[in-house]
C-alpha positions in Angstrom: 66.3 260.9 237.9 69.2 262.6 239.7 70.9 263.2 236.3 67.8 264.8 234.9 67.3 267.1 237.9 70.9 268.1 238.0 70.9 268.8 234.3 67.8 271.0 234.6 69.4 273.0 237.4 72.7 273.5 235.4 70.8 274.4 232.2 68.6 276.9 233.9 71.2 278.5 236.2 74.4 278.6 234.2 75.0 280.3 230.8 76.4 278.3 227.9 79.9 279.5 228.6 79.8 277.9 232.0 77.5 275.0 231.2 80.0 273.4 228.8 82.4 272.9 231.7 80.0 270.4 233.2 79.5 268.3 230.0 82.2 265.7 230.9 80.4 265.0 234.2 77.1 264.6 232.5 78.6 262.4 229.7 80.1 260.1 232.3 76.8 259.8 234.2 74.9 259.1 231.0 77.4 256.5 229.9 77.0 254.7 233.3 73.2 255.0 233.3 72.7 253.4 229.9 75.3 250.7 230.6 78.1 251.8 228.3 80.4 252.1 231.3 80.7 249.4 234.0 80.6 250.2 237.7 84.2 249.2 238.1 85.3 251.7 235.4 82.8 254.4 236.3 83.5 254.7 240.0 87.1 256.0 239.8 86.1 258.2 236.9 83.2 259.6 238.9 85.5 260.5 241.8 87.9 262.3 239.4 85.0 264.1 237.7 83.5 265.1 241.0 86.8 266.7 242.1 87.2 268.5 238.8 83.6 269.8 238.9 83.9 271.1 242.4 87.3 272.7 241.6 85.6 274.5 238.7 83.1 276.2 241.0 84.8 279.6 241.3 85.2 279.8 237.5 81.6 278.8 236.9 80.4 281.5 239.3 82.6 284.1 237.6 81.3 283.1 234.1 77.7 283.3 235.3 78.0 286.7 236.9 79.9 288.0 233.8 77.2 286.7 231.4 74.4 288.4 233.5 76.4 291.6 233.7 76.9 291.7 229.9 73.2 291.1 229.3 72.3 293.9 231.7 74.7 296.3 229.9 73.0 295.5 226.6 69.6 296.4 228.0 68.3 299.9 228.6 69.0 301.0 232.2 65.9 301.0 234.3 65.0 303.6 237.0 67.3 303.7 240.0 66.1 303.5 243.5 67.8 303.8 246.9 68.2 300.0 246.8 69.7 299.8 243.4 73.3 299.4 244.5 72.5 297.0 247.3 70.3 295.0 245.0 73.2 294.7 242.6 75.4 293.1 245.3 72.5 290.8 246.3 72.1 289.8 242.7 75.8 288.8 242.5 75.6 286.8 245.7 72.4 285.0 244.9 73.7 284.1 241.4 76.7 282.6 243.1 74.4 280.6 245.5 72.4 279.4 242.5 75.6 278.1 240.7 76.8 276.6 244.0 73.7 274.5 244.4 73.6 273.5 240.8 77.2 272.3 240.9 76.4 270.5 244.2 73.5 268.7 242.4 76.0 267.6 239.7 78.6 266.5 242.3 76.0 264.5 244.2 74.9 262.8 241.0 78.4 261.8 240.3 78.8 260.5 243.9 75.6 258.4 243.5 77.4 256.2 240.9 79.3 254.8 243.8 76.9 255.4 246.7 73.3 255.5 245.5 71.9 257.2 248.6 73.7 260.5 247.6 71.1 260.8 244.8 68.5 261.6 247.5 70.1 265.1 248.1 70.0 266.1 244.4 66.3 267.4 244.5 67.1 269.7 247.4 70.2 271.2 245.7 68.4 271.4 242.3 65.4 273.2 243.7 67.6 275.6 245.7 69.6 276.4 242.6 66.5 277.2 240.6 65.0 279.3 243.5 68.1 281.4 243.9 68.6 281.9 240.2 65.0 282.8 239.5 64.7 285.2 242.5 68.0 286.9 241.6 67.2 287.4 237.9 63.6 288.3 238.6 62.7 290.1 241.9 66.2 291.2 243.0 66.9 293.4 240.1 63.3 294.7 239.6 63.0 298.4 240.3 59.3 297.9 241.0 60.1 295.2 243.6 62.7 297.5 245.2 60.2 300.4 245.2 57.6 298.2 247.1 60.1 297.5 249.8 61.1 301.2 250.0 57.4 302.2 250.3 56.7 299.6 253.0 59.8 300.8 255.0 58.7 304.4 254.7 55.2 303.5 256.0 56.6 301.5 258.9 59.2 304.2 259.7 56.6 306.9 259.8 54.2 304.9 261.9 56.9 304.3 264.4 57.4 308.1 264.7 61.2 307.8 264.1 63.0 310.8 262.7 66.3 308.9 262.0 66.9 308.5 258.3 69.5 305.7 258.9 66.8 303.6 260.6 64.6 303.9 257.5 67.5 302.9 255.3 68.1 299.8 257.4 64.5 299.0 257.3 64.4 299.2 253.5 67.2 296.6 253.3 65.5 294.4 255.9 62.2 294.4 254.1 63.8 294.0 250.7 65.4 290.7 252.0 62.1 289.6 253.6 60.4 290.1 250.3 63.2 288.2 248.5 62.9 285.4 251.0 59.2 285.0 250.3 59.9 284.9 246.5 62.7 282.3 247.0 60.3 280.1 249.0 57.6 280.4 246.3 60.1 279.4 243.6 61.5 276.6 245.7 58.1 275.2 246.5 57.1 275.3 242.8 60.4 273.5 241.9 59.8 270.8 244.5 56.3 270.2 243.3 57.4 269.7 239.7 60.2 267.5 240.9 57.8 265.3 242.9 55.5 265.0 239.9 58.5 264.0 237.7 59.8 261.5 240.2 56.4 259.9 240.5 56.1 259.7 236.8 59.6 258.2 236.4 58.9 255.5 239.1 55.6 254.4 237.5 57.2 251.4 235.6 58.7 250.1 238.8 55.3 249.9 240.4 53.8 247.5 237.8 
């Protein structure tokens, strides 16, 4: 189950150019799960694979950001808002967080070969990866989403009777991140629900 959840996170959150870097780790886990590799052989290999996977994290983040940037350049530029530049920085950070959690799920899966309890943390990392990636690629770079935050900030700024533009600007950013947080939570909850259904299905044979 840990392998399936980690693979889903990696497949959804990393582009092919980065995903292939994780293939040796998944191949080792699969070999152990199906019994082609014994525990005695797999345990030291898993430690080495875990170290290599974690060391590759900066490269995987860079490859993911580059792939998203290239895809954005190939598309027609959308309307700009006062949050466009900030949203771009947020997109890059949240993509990095998505990759970080996906790689953590892979590392925990490798660790579970030697210590099974580590598999218990994989669903949390996998759902976090999916939530960060989906929010970044969806709401964070949506001009309509940014415009909604800007309009709400304008309304609250005017209602407060403030004449300071800097305060409205700060409020735009604050509300933008509040909205993003709500979207992240919705994506995370959906991912956890699907994970729970998958785990319940996978455990059915053990209950007979």
